[in-house]
C-alpha positions in Angstrom: -5.6 3.9 2.1 -6.9 1.2 5.0 -6.1 -1.4 2.8 -2.8 -0.6 2.1 -1.8 -0.2 5.4 -2.8 -3.5 6.5 -0.9 -5.0 3.6 2.2 -2.5 4.5 2.2 -4.2 8.0 1.9 -7.8 6.7 5.5 -7.0 4.9 7.3 -5.3 7.2 10.5 -5.4 5.3 11.6 -1.7 4.1 13.7 -2.4 1.2 14.2 -0.7 -1.6 13.5 -3.5 -4.0 10.3 -3.2 -6.0 9.2 -6.7 -4.9 7.9 -5.9 -1.7 5.7 -3.1 -2.7 3.9 -5.0 -5.7 3.8 -8.1 -2.9 1.6 -4.9 -1.3 -0.3 -3.7 -3.6 -1.7 -7.3 -4.6 -2.3 -8.3 -1.0 -4.4 -5.1 -0.5 -6.0 -5.4 -3.9 -6.8 -9.1 -3.1 -8.1 -8.0 0.5 -10.4 -5.6 -1.6 -11.8 -8.1 -4.0 -12.7 -10.5 -1.3 -14.5 -7.6 0.9 -16.4 -7.2 -2.4 -17.2 -11.0 -3.1 -18.4 -11.0 1.1 -20.7 -8.6 0.0 -22.7 -10.0 -2.5 -24.0 -12.6 0.6 -25.3 -9.1 2.9 -28.2 -8.8 1.9 -28.8 -4.8 0.7 -24.7 -5.0 -0.6 -23.6 -5.9 -3.5 -20.0 -6.7 -5.5 -19.6 -3.1 -7.6 -16.2 -2.8 -9.9 -16.2 0.4 -8.7 -15.7 0.1 -5.3 -12.6 -2.6 -6.2 -11.0 0.7 -8.6 -11.4 3.0 -5.5 -9.8 0.3 -3.7 -6.6 0.4 -6.3 -6.8 4.5 -6.8 -6.3 4.7 -3.1 -3.3 1.7 -2.7 -1.7 3.8 -5.7 -2.1 7.4 -4.0 -0.9 5.5 -0.9 2.2 4.0 -2.6 3.1 7.7 -4.0 2.5 9.1 -0.6 5.1 6.6 0.4 7.6 7.0 -2.0 7.8 10.6 -1.4 8.0 10.2 2.8 10.9 8.2 1.7 12.5 10.2 -0.2 11.9 13.2 1.8 13.2 11.1 4.6 16.3 10.4 3.2 17.4 14.0 1.7 16.4 15.7 5.5 18.8 12.9 6.4 21.8 14.0 4.1 20.7 17.6 4.5 21.6 16.9 8.0 25.0 14.8 7.5 24.0 11.8 8.1 23.8 8.7 6.1 20.0 6.9 6.0 20.3 3.3 6.6 21.2 1.1 4.3 18.9 -2.0 3.5 19.9 -5.6 3.0 
């Protein structure tokens, strides 16, 4: 989840398009891969595909949580009679 949050801060434009989210996921996975590669050079550590898989699962869980949060926020604003801000 920390990797996802880091990548989300890189692309802080909250738009409805899917392309920025794909970019955030790719940045997160790339960061996780870089960390795994660096671990090869640290004594006592090793590159493990399992860790990269867990990074991917965490990224997908965080993406799902954000989708639910944004959906709930939009629902709550509509229920309150306020229009949600439109994205450009």
